[in-house]
N, C-alpha and C positions, 0 to 999 in steps of 0.2 A: 883499532877495533875495540880495545878495552875502554877507551875514552868515549867512543860512540855508544857503547853498551851502557856505560854509566849515565850518560846524558839521557838515553832513552828510558832508563829505569826511573830517573828523576821525573821525566815528563809523565810517565805512567802513574807514578805516585801522586803527582800534582793533579792529575785528572780524577783522582779518587776523592769523592765527597762523602763525608760521613752522613749518616741519617737517611731516611727514606725520601725519594723524589715524590713531589706532590702530584696527586691525581684528583681531578674534580670528582666529587662524590655524586653518585646518581641520586635523584630525588626519591622520596618514598614511593612505593609501588602505587600506581594509579594516579599519581599527582598530575600527570599531563593530560588527563582525559577532559572531555567536555563537562560543563557544569551540570549538576543534578537539577538545580532549581531554575533553569532558564525557561521563560515563557516566550515562545517564538512570536507571540502577538505583541510583546512589549520590548523584547531584547533581540539583538542580532548577534550572530557569532563572528562578526567582523572584529578586527583588532581595534581597540579604542585609541583615539589619537592622544598624543601626550598633552596637548593644550585642549583638554576636553571641555573646558568652560566655554570655548568658542562655539560649541554646538548649540548654545542657547541663543546665539545671534544678538547679543546685547553688548554694544560697543562700550557703554559705561562700565559694565562688569569687566570687560577685557582690559580697560584702562586701569581699573582698580587692582586687578591681579598683577598686571605688569608693574605697577607702582610698588605693590607689596613685595614682589620678588626681588626688587632692587633696593628697598628701604627697610625691610623687616630686620629688627635687631637680633632676633634669634638666628636668622640666616647669616647675619654678619658675624656672629660668634662662631657659627659652624665654618664659615670661610676662614676665620682666624685659626681655628683648630686644624684645618686642612693645611694652611701655610706652615704651622708648627710641625706637622707630620712630614711635610716635604723637606723641611730643614733637617729633621732627624735623618731622613734618607740620605741627604747630601753628606751629612757628617759620617754616616756609616760607610758610604761609598768611598770616602777619602782614605779609609784604611786599606784600600786595594793598592794604593800608591805609596812610594817612599815618603816617610815623614822627615821633615827637615827642621832644624833649629839653629838659630844663631844667638850666641850669648856673649856678653862682655861684662867684666866685673873688675872692681878695684877694692881690695880689702886691706886695712891696716890692722895688724895684730901678730900673733904667733902662729906658725904653721908647724904642726907636730913633726913631719918628716924633715923639715929644714932644721928644727931644733935638735933632732937626733943626729943629723950630720954634723952640726956645729959641735955638739958634745963629743962625738967620736974623734973629731980633729982637735980637741982640746980647747975649743972656744966656748964662750958663754952664749946661751940663747939670747936673742935680741928681738925687739919689736921691729917689724919691717912692713913695707908695702908689698902686696902680692897682686899682680895684674894678670888678667886672663882674657883672651878672646878665642872663641871656639865656634866652628861650624860642624854640626853633627847630622848624619843621615842614618836612618834606620828603616828596614823593610822586613815585614813578616812574610815568610814564604808560606803560602796557604796550601800546605801539603794535603791537609785532610778537609779542606773546604769550610773551615770555620767562618772565615770572613765572607765567603760566597753565600753561606747560609744566612749570615747576619743581614746581608744585602737583600736576600730573598724575603726575609721576615719584615724588614723595614719597608720594602716595596709593597708587600701585601698589606701591611698596616696603613700605608699611605692610600692605597686603593680602597681600603675599608673606610678611611676618613672621607674619601670622595663620595662613597655610597652613603655615609652618615649625613654629609652635607645635602645629598640628593633627597634623603628621607625628610630632612627639614623642609626642603622645597615642596615636597608633596604635601606635607602638613600645612604649610603656609598658604599654598594655593587653595587647598580644600577649605581651610578655615576662613579665608577671605571670601570665597564664594558663599560659604555657609552664613557668614555674618551679613553679607549683602542680601542674600535670599531671606534671612530672618527679618531684616529691616523692611523689605518689601512685603513679605507675607504678613507681618504684624500691621503694616499699613493697610493691607486688605482687611484684616480683622477689625481694625479701628473703623474703617469705612463701613463695614457690615454692621458693626455695633451702632454706629450713628444712624444708619438707615433704619435699623430695628427700633432705635429710640424714637425716631420720627413716627413710626407706625404706632407704637404703643402710646406715645404722647397724644397722637391724634385720636385714638380710640378712647383714651382717658378723658380727653376734652369733650368728646361726644357724650360719654357717660355722665360727666359733670353737668353739662348743659341740659341733658334729659332730666337729671335729678332736680335741677333748679326750676325746670318747667313742670314739676310735679310727677314725673315718671321715675321709676326705679327706686333704689334705696341708697342710703349713705354707705351701707356695707359694700355695694357694688362699686361706688366711687372710691372708697379706700382700697379695695382690692385692686382696682385698675391703677391707682396711683402707686401702690406698692410694686406692681410690675414695672412701672416707669422707673422708680428708684433702683430696682434690681438691675435693669438694663443699663441705666446711667452709670452704675457703679463699675461696670466692666471696662468703660472707656479709659479712665485714668490708669488702670492697671496695664492695659495693653499699650498705652502711650509710654508708660514707664519702661516696659520691656523693650519697646522699639528704641527708646533713647539709650538703654543699656547695650543693645546690639550695635548701635552707632559707635559707642565708646570702644566696644570690642574691635570693631572694624578699624577705628583710629589707631589702636595699639598695633594691629597687624600691619598697618601702613607706615608705622614708625612715627606717628603723629601724637601730639598731646591731645587730651580731651577737648581743649579749647579750639583745636584745629580740626575737629572731627568733620566729616562731610555731611553737614546738616541739610544740605540740599536734597539728600536722599529721602528726607521725610515726606517728600511729595510723591514718592513711589508707592503705589497702591496695588501692584500686581507682581507676584513673584515670577522669576524667569521660568519659561516653559521650553521644553525640548520640542524641536520640530521633526525629529526623526526617532527611530528606535534606539534604545541604549546599546551601543556596541560593547560587548563584554569579552570577546575572544574565548580562550580556553585556559586550562591550567598550565599548559606548557608555556604559553605566552606570558602568563602572569609571573611564573618563576623567573623568566628572563627579564621582566620589566621591573619588578618590585625592588627598590633599592635596599630594603632591609634584608632581603634574601641574598643579594649580592654582597652586602656588608658581612653577613654571617659566613658566606663562602670564603671571602678574603681573610677573615679572622682565622678560619680553619687552615688556610694556606700558610699564614704566619705561624700558627702553632706547629704545623708540620715542619717548617724550616727551623724552628727553635729546637726540635729534636736533633737536627744535624749540628746545630751550634753546641748543644750539650754533649753530644757523642764525640765531637772533635776534641773536646777537652780531655778525653781519655788517652789521647795520643800526644807524642812530643810536639812542642812548639819550637820552630826554628826561625831565628831572626838574623838578618845580615845587617851589620852596622859599621860605621866608619866615622872618624872625626879628624879634623885638621884645624890647627890654630897655634896659639902661642901662650906660654906661661913664664913670667919672669918677675923679678923684683924691680925692674925699671921698664917704663913704657917703651923706651927706645929699643929695648932688647926683644920686644914681642915679635918683630919681623925678622930677626936674625936667626942664624942656625943655632945659637945657644938657647934661644927661647922657643924653638920650634917643637911642637908636639903633634903627633898624628898616630893613627892606628886604624886598622880595618880587619874584620874577621866575622865569623859566625858565632851565634850563641844558641844553645839548645836548653830547653827546660821541660821537665816532665814530672808530673805528680805520680810517682811510682815508688814502691808497689802499693802504698795505701791510696786506693782510689774510691773509697767508700762515699765520700762527698760528691765526687764527679758522677758516680753511678746513680746516686740518689737524685742528682739534678736531671739525669736522663729519664729516670722513672717519673719525675715530676713533669717533665716536658711531654712525655707520652700520655700521662693522665690529662694534661691540659689539652692535648690534641683530641683525646676521646671526648672530653667535655665540649670542645668546639664542634666536633662532629654531631654530637647529640643536640647542641644548640642550633646547628644548621637545620637538622631535621625538624626541630620544634618550630623554627621560624617559618619553614615551608608549610608545615601543617597549620600554623596560625594564619598564614596568608590565605590558604585554601579555605579555612574555616570562616575567616572574616568575609571573604567574598561570597561564599554560599549563604552565610547569615544575611548579608546585605541584600542578596538577590531574593531571599525568602521574605524578608521584611518589606522590601519594595513591592513585591508581588501582592502581599497582603494589604498594603496601603492602597494600591491601585483598586483592589476589590472593595475595600472599605469606602473609598471615595465614590466609586460608581454607585454603591448602594445608597450613600448619603445624598448624592445628587438626585437619584430617582425619588427618594423620600422627600427631598425638598420640593421637587416639582409637584408631588401629590399634596403636600401641606399647603403650598401656595394656592392650589385650586380649592382645597378644603377651607382655607381662610376666606376666600372670596364668597364661597357658599354660606359660611357661618355669618359673615358680616351682613349679607343681604337677608339671610334667614332671620337673624336676630332683629333687624330693622322691621321686618314684616311680621314679627311675632311668632314665626314658626320654630325658632330655636331660642334657647335661654341665653342670658348673658354669661352664664357659666360655660356653656358650650363655646361661645365666642372667645372667652378668656382662655380656656384650655387650648383651643386651636391657636390662639395668639402666642401662648407660651411655647407651644411646639414649633411654631414658625420661627420665633426668635432663636430657639435652641438649635434647630436644623440649619438655619442660615449661619450661625456661629460655627457649627460642626463642620460644614462644608468649607468655610474659610480656614478653619484649623487643619482640615485634611489637605487643603492646597499647600499649606506650610509644611505639613508632615511629608507630603509627596516629594517636594523639591529637596527637603533635607535628606530624605532617604536616597534620592538620586545622587546627591553629593557624597553621602556615605559610601554608596556603591562605587562611584568613581575613585574615591580615596582608597578603598580596598583594592581596586584594580591597579593602583600605583602610578597614576599619571601625574604629570606636572613637574618632573624633575629635570628635564632638559633646559639648558640656559636659554634666555631670550637674547635676541641679537643686539639690542641697545636699550639703554635706560630712557624711559619717557619723562617728559617734564611733569612734575606733580601738578595735579589739578588745584586750582585756587580754592582755598577753604572759605566757606560762608561764615559770616560772623555769628557768634553764639546768639540764639534768640533770647 
């Protein structure tokens, strides 16, 4: 009975793990509620899909995102960091099992114990060969859960690295869609500027011919030509911005600038959503955003580190054993004369001075408090970013609607001014002013198209989609030669 009681006591002690057991923290109050800035005419409360870019129905865009998620260099670095974290976890797990070592050595020299024996027997010390082969086993009895807590911390850190990798995927997907949308939106702005250039050039040509025929003034001619030059100046700027967006897209795809997808320069219409934007709610966002998951896993690791530090306040028990041979002749290593072995326990305890160990416990507790505050801050930031994206997107929708209405009015006014100026009912200044407004509003609507799609992308990015892995890597699209 005494033996069974002793064994039971050992098992009970072994089941004791120092430090607090981790509990998932609740999010800040009100974090799981519906969005404040949702416009039901533009957004739905459905949960957004992970591959949100497929909502645009653009196969070329889908192929580019798939290529970026398999070829992006930042994502490759995140994958490498994840493999490193998994290797650390494997190394920490190994401490749960007996540690073994095999060693063999041959040394020529003097051995202090041997010299002492020779002197005691009246012989002179001498230089000899010492041979040794040894097999050693050591096992730490995890009485207070130090190793278990280390494994907990390493596992949580690995899961945090997974979330960090997923965060990079979210960014890569969003930035790829953003770059593609920017290329197409700038293509639309270039096309609008060229159409405006055709209009003002035609009106300037009419003004010049009228002056040559004896009507109008040179002032009117110069004023109309100045407007032509002003509109023409916008085209190269927009084309340069479009080329820069192409190079941004090339880097996201893991390509060099020379291999950028120049065929996209033919795109003159940004992608459009065919449905309402699905935004879900705050509770879904907290579960979906990888940065929230990463902060929660960092908190779990910090909590486990308290247990690691607390376990150092208690004794450490190791069981060890060794078997082998030690002799001055290789042939004696396997004989009884050269046999060496041993087995037994070892205990170590930093006591009574535990100031350093207790300081490490306080440090771990402070790190956990910081990780908890960071978790709350990340959740609040995620909620803030989504509400901001919703508010900006709603404002952009209203802005575009107003600009489209104004553009329709100015196009009608331009037709009236052109016919009125030809009939003498309106002055050339009235026509020119209307013409300037027409050019400005056409450009403003094209710019609002770009702002709208970019704000949509910012909203999807804030919602945290795009982190789930794709099934297979696609073949990269063939790059067009550099123009």
